[in-house]
C-alpha positions as CSV (number, residue, x, y, z in Angstrom):
1,M,0.1,-0.3,0.2
2,F,2.5,2.6,1.0
3,E,4.8,1.2,-2.4
4,T,2.4,2.1,-4.2
5,F,1.5,5.8,-2.4
6,L,5.4,6.2,-3.2
7,Y,5.0,5.3,-6.7
8,Y,2.4,7.5,-7.6
9,L,4.2,10.2,-6.1
10,K,7.4,9.8,-8.0
11,P,6.6,11.7,-11.0
12,V,5.8,15.2,-8.6
13,A,8.6,14.6,-6.0
14,P,11.0,17.6,-8.3
15,L,8.1,19.4,-7.8
16,M,7.3,18.6,-4.2
17,I,11.1,19.5,-3.6
18,F,10.5,23.3,-5.6
19,V,7.3,23.9,-3.4
20,A,8.9,22.6,0.0
21,A,12.2,25.4,-0.8
22,F,9.8,27.9,-2.1
23,F,8.1,27.8,1.5
24,D,11.7,27.0,3.4
25,T,12.6,30.3,2.4
26,F,9.7,32.5,2.0
27,I,9.3,35.5,4.4
28,G,5.5,34.2,5.5
29,T,6.8,31.1,6.2
30,G,10.5,30.7,6.6
31,Y,10.7,30.8,10.2
32,L,7.8,28.1,10.7
33,L,9.4,25.5,8.3
34,Y,12.5,23.8,9.0
35,G,15.0,23.3,6.4
36,F,16.9,20.1,8.5
37,A,13.7,18.4,8.2
38,L,13.3,19.3,4.4
39,L,17.0,17.9,3.8
40,A,16.5,14.9,5.6
41,T,13.3,13.8,3.9
42,V,14.8,15.1,0.8
43,G,17.3,12.9,1.1
44,M,15.0,10.0,1.7
45,M,13.5,10.1,-1.5
46,H,17.2,10.0,-3.1
47,M,17.6,7.0,-1.4
48,D,14.3,5.3,-2.5
49,G,15.1,6.8,-5.9
50,M,11.8,9.1,-6.5
51,V,14.9,11.6,-6.9
52,T,17.7,12.1,-8.7
53,V,20.6,14.3,-7.5
54,P,20.3,17.0,-10.5
55,E,16.7,17.4,-10.4
56,I,17.0,18.4,-6.7
57,I,19.5,20.6,-7.4
58,V,17.6,22.1,-10.3
59,A,14.4,21.6,-7.8
60,A,15.8,23.2,-4.7
61,S,17.2,25.8,-6.4
62,L,14.6,27.3,-8.4
63,G,12.5,27.0,-5.4
64,T,14.5,29.3,-3.2
65,I,15.3,31.9,-5.8
66,L,11.5,32.4,-6.5
67,A,11.6,32.4,-2.7
68,S,14.2,34.7,-2.3
69,T,13.3,37.0,-5.1
70,T,9.5,37.8,-3.7
71,N,10.8,38.3,-0.4
72,Y,13.1,41.1,-2.6
73,S,10.2,42.0,-4.2
74,I,7.7,42.3,-0.8
75,G,10.4,44.8,0.2
76,R,10.7,47.0,-2.6
77,W,7.1,47.8,-2.5
78,F,6.7,48.3,1.0
79,N,10.0,50.7,1.0
80,H,7.3,53.5,0.0
81,T,5.3,53.5,3.1
82,A,5.9,56.3,5.2
83,W,6.5,54.0,8.2
84,V,9.3,51.8,6.8
85,Q,10.9,54.9,5.1
86,R,11.4,56.4,9.0
87,K,12.8,53.1,10.4
88,L,15.2,53.0,7.1
89,D,16.0,56.3,8.3
90,T,18.5,55.1,11.3
91,K,22.2,55.1,11.6
92,P,22.2,51.6,11.5
93,V,21.0,51.1,7.7
94,R,22.5,54.0,7.2
95,T,26.3,52.1,8.1
96,L,24.8,49.1,6.3
97,N,23.9,50.7,3.1
98,R,27.4,52.2,3.3
99,C,28.6,48.7,4.0
100,L,27.1,47.2,0.7
101,D,28.1,50.1,-1.7
102,R,31.5,49.0,-0.3
103,F,31.5,45.9,-0.6
104,G,28.8,44.9,-2.3
105,N,25.1,42.4,-2.1
106,W,27.3,39.3,-2.2
107,W,28.7,39.2,1.0
108,F,25.6,40.6,3.0
109,I,24.0,37.1,0.3
110,V,26.2,34.8,1.7
111,I,25.7,35.7,5.7
112,G,22.3,36.0,5.2
113,R,21.6,32.3,4.0
114,S,24.4,30.8,6.3
115,I,22.3,31.7,9.4
116,T,18.6,29.9,9.5
117,F,16.9,33.0,11.2
118,L,18.1,35.3,8.2
119,R,17.9,33.5,5.9
120,P,13.5,34.4,5.2
121,S,14.5,37.9,6.0
122,Y,17.9,39.0,3.5
123,A,16.5,39.7,0.6
124,L,13.6,41.6,1.8
125,V,16.1,43.7,4.1
126,L,17.6,44.0,0.2
127,G,14.9,45.0,-1.4
128,L,13.7,47.2,1.7
129,L,17.0,49.1,1.4
130,H,16.5,49.5,-2.7
131,R,19.5,47.8,-3.8
132,P,19.9,46.6,-7.5
133,W,17.6,44.0,-8.8
134,R,19.6,42.9,-11.3
135,R,22.9,42.3,-9.1
136,F,20.8,41.0,-6.6
137,V,19.4,38.0,-8.9
138,M,23.1,37.4,-10.0
139,Y,24.0,37.0,-6.8
140,E,21.3,35.2,-5.6
141,S,21.3,32.9,-8.2
142,I,24.4,31.7,-7.7
143,I,25.3,31.4,-3.9
144,A,21.6,29.7,-4.0
145,T,22.7,27.8,-6.7
146,I,26.3,26.5,-4.7
147,W,24.1,26.2,-1.2
148,V,21.3,23.5,-2.1
149,T,24.4,21.6,-4.2
150,F,26.5,21.9,-0.8
151,W,23.4,20.7,1.0
152,A,22.7,17.6,-1.8
153,G,26.4,16.7,-1.4
154,I,25.9,16.2,2.1
155,I,22.6,13.8,1.1
156,I,25.2,12.6,-1.2
157,L,27.7,11.9,1.7
158,G,25.5,11.2,4.5
159,E,24.3,8.2,2.5
160,H,27.7,6.7,2.6
161,I,28.4,6.8,6.0
162,M,28.2,3.8,7.9
163,F,27.4,4.0,11.5
């Protein structure tokens, strides 16, 4: 019975990974979902043959890039409100903007992606700060793909570790 259920889920496994990666990174749900549970689930799907490593990398990368771009767009949209403008007119925000001007967005994206509780919000912050969209998408695409590939490697290595 359960094997039959898994058989019918196999064609949509990459779509499920895409959706899970999106909701893991999206600002509205990213704080509610736990990324390591997703990682374990994807690992089990891979071990069962439901999904291949390239499918994992493509689906998870696209899901997380879409979510981060959505978060960035939400930030850009709310940037124009008076309340947000008052909150952005502070010394720490001006310091952050100067650092981003000096060193670029890439380091902020790497740090935001590396710290679990910042992952859903770093793109929102970059959108609120009105950072260049094309540069954000370029860095986000590269860093998200590297990040997903790293964790896919953890899945593969985890299969070969004998306890």
